[in-house]
N, C-alpha and C positions, 0 to 999 in steps of 0.2 A: 504494500500500500504506500502511496506517495504521501510524504509528510506534509503538514499544512504550509510550511515555508515554501517548499518547492511547488506545491499546487498553486499557491497564490502568485508565484512568479509566472507560472505557466498561463494563468488566465488574467494576468495584468496586461490588458490589450493596449497596444500603441498603434494607432491607425488601423484598428481591427485585427491586428496580428499579435499573438502571444508566442510562447515558446512551443512550437510544434502544433499550435492550435490557432484557428482564426475564428472570428465571430461574424455572424451574418444574420440578417433578418430572413426568416423562412416562414412558410405557412405555419401558424401556431406560435410564432413569437421569435425571440432572440435565441440563436443557436450557437453552440461552440462546435467546430468541425475540424475534420482532417481528411485529406484526400491524397490519392496517389495512383500511379500507374507503373506497370512493369511488363514488358514483352507482350503487349496486346491485352492485358487485363487492367481494368480500372476499378477504383473503389471510392466511395464517398461515405463519410460517417458524420452524423449530427447528434448532439446532445442538447436538449432543450431544458435548461436548469429549472425554469419556472414551472414546467409541467412534469419534471423528473422522467422524461421520455428520451430514450436513445433509439436511433434507427440507422441502418446501414444498407447500402446497395452496392452490388458488385456487378461488373460487366466483363464479358469475355468476347473480345473482338474489337476491331477498329471503329465500328460505328456505334458502339455502346456508349451511353451517356448516363451514368448512374446518378449524377447530380440532378438532372431533369426528372428522372424516374423517382428519386427520393423526394424531391419537392412536390411532385404530383401526388405521391402517396401521403405526404404530410398534409397536403391540401384536402385530401379526402378524409383524413383522420380528424382534422380540426375544422 
């Protein structure tokens, strides 16, 4: 488990970017997220702290867009 000092550094956003985490407005509210890609696979993860909800989407292929898929899913949820 991450101790409180390091967690606070991680989510101390400067221009919407923390340490390995960014913040963004998504359907449902403010979210903390992380994304990445590697050899044709892509991923997007969001955590909405006010709702205590985490969601992730993975894509396999060059046309996959997990960010759009995840935002659409959050729009349906909220």
